[in-house]
C-alpha positions, 0 to 999 in steps of 0.5 A: 835287559841285564842278566839277573843272574850276573853279579852287578858291576861296581867298585867291588867287582875286580874280575876281569875275565868274564865269559859272555852268557856265563851265569853264577846263579842258582847253586845247582841248575838242571838243564836235561842230562847236564847240572850246573854247580855253582856253589863251592860246598856242592862243587866240592862234593862232586869233585870228591865223589870217587867212586860215583863219577868219572873224568869228563873234562878235557875231551877226556871221554874221546881219547882212545884207550885201547892203545895205551897199557897205562891209562894217562893220569888225566882221564883215569879213575880209581885205585890206578890213578891214585897209584899214579899220583902218589908216585908223580906227586913227589915232583911237584911237592912244594920241597922239591919245586924249591930246588928249581928255584935257581933255575926259574931265576936265571930263566926269568933274568935271561929273558928280561934281559934279552927285551929290546924295547916293548914286548908281550908279556904272554910271549915272555910268559910262554917261553919261561913256563915251557922252559920251566915245564920241560926241565921238570918233565924231561922235554930238554931235547929241542930249543925252547921256542920251538918246543913252545910252538909246537905245544901252542899247536895243540890248542889250534882246534875247532870249537867245541860243546862238551855237553853235546854227544857229538861236541857240537861239531860239523863232519868238516870240523871233526876232520880238521880236528883229526888233522890239528891234533894228530900232526902236533902229536907226531911232531912233538914224538919226533922232535922232543919225546923220541930223543927224550926217551932214548937218552933217559933208557940210557942214562936216566936222570931225575925228570918225569920222563925217566919216572915213567920208564922206570914204571914201564910205560909204552913209548904212547903212554910216555907221549900222551903224558908229555902232552898232558904235562907239557900243555898243562904246566905251560898254558894255564901258568902262562895265563895266569902270569899275564893276568896277574900282572894285568891286575898288579900294573893297574893296581898301584897299591897292590903292587906296592904290596907285592913288590915290598912283601915277604914271600907269604904276602906275595903268595897271599896276593897270587892266591887271591887273584887266582881265585878271583881269575881261574884259569880253567873255568869248568870242570867236568864229571860224568855220573856212574852212580847215583848220588846226592848234590847240593847245599844243606837241606836242598838236595838233588839226586844225579843219574847215571850218565848225566853230566856234571859242570863244576862252574869254577869261576862261580864257585869261587865267587860263591859268598857262602863260601869266601864271604861278602864282595866275593868278586873283590880283590882281597888277599887274607879274606877270611875263609871257613875252614877247609876253604883254600885261599885259591878256592877250586881253582886247581880242583879238588878231590882224586884229580886235584891239580898236583902242580899248584905248588909249581904254579904259584912259585914258578909265577912269583919268581918271574913277577918279582923280577919284572916288577923289580925292572918297573915295567910300563904299560903300553897297552891293555890286553885282549881277552878271548877263550879257549874251548879245550880247557874252559879257560881265558887267553890273555893276549897282547899286554904290552909292556916296556921296562923302566929302571931296575930297583937299583936305578940301573937301566934295564933292557 
């Protein structure tokens, strides 16, 4: 029997990433000490509850804090977090990331030029996003393919359930998680972070590592920030590029709009794709002080210790916020004031992702260059799921480049 809480698949349902068993209603639902928040309005309440909640996603509550002189930006809250965010935000401001356009274009063109026959877009997008992120962060000591392999290895973890106190892992899985977590950190430190820190101490540049050194971060602090920026900058944008390309290659009209459109039109398409297909599907907050959550007159009171699960995929398809046919792909859809065209894909409140301008820009740069070479879709990708980011993985989108826009043969 079909789940009555799942949206009906029809001509207006364009969503490809559907996690089995994930429900879209009711708007707020209690399951023991866990609250599922599915309406966009209630989700924004939770994400903006600065004094009442703390970060609980990405296993933040399991990260030891005693070894850091400064709490990592991913797990810090309050004034310390605000200070960190305000200083780091300048590296990801729209006017700043636009300075990287020539490097992004050069990287994208080089990778596409090197293609010989068929290729899997997710692998090319991995090298591209790692190179772009490494340049901004300062992880430039080692060849990009090796850095990419080290960053990918962070996601080789046993499954877990963040809503359970023990994460639902057996002792053997915890042992595996420890080994699979420590080894990549050590490798990243020795091959990438330590050489970068030594070089920046001698000769600071304009990257994130130079900034962290100037702010007095210890080596351990810098290492965990590099892990955060490296994995976040790589994995989410990589998946989005593959997902966006999948939509564009299977929709001739949408692809034509993208290829012929100005930047504003292309961005509108990308924002709508990422609203429909958010890479990170859930955001979690731990309640520290009781407060009310809900829509209109339907309010519930959450208590200290409760875990709030902001269901981003459901919130982004909330018809009360994004209008009729919420699972259709409609660039420029009319939205009420305060609702971003990408919904809650990049979060909201104090922990809103500062990399949103960079993610959209670098995706646009690669996709415009890819589509100019008229790629042919050879094989549909597969979808699976990653517990750490609560998101999808698009793998095996196999393409072959056709003729470039000027009629010349491609690589």
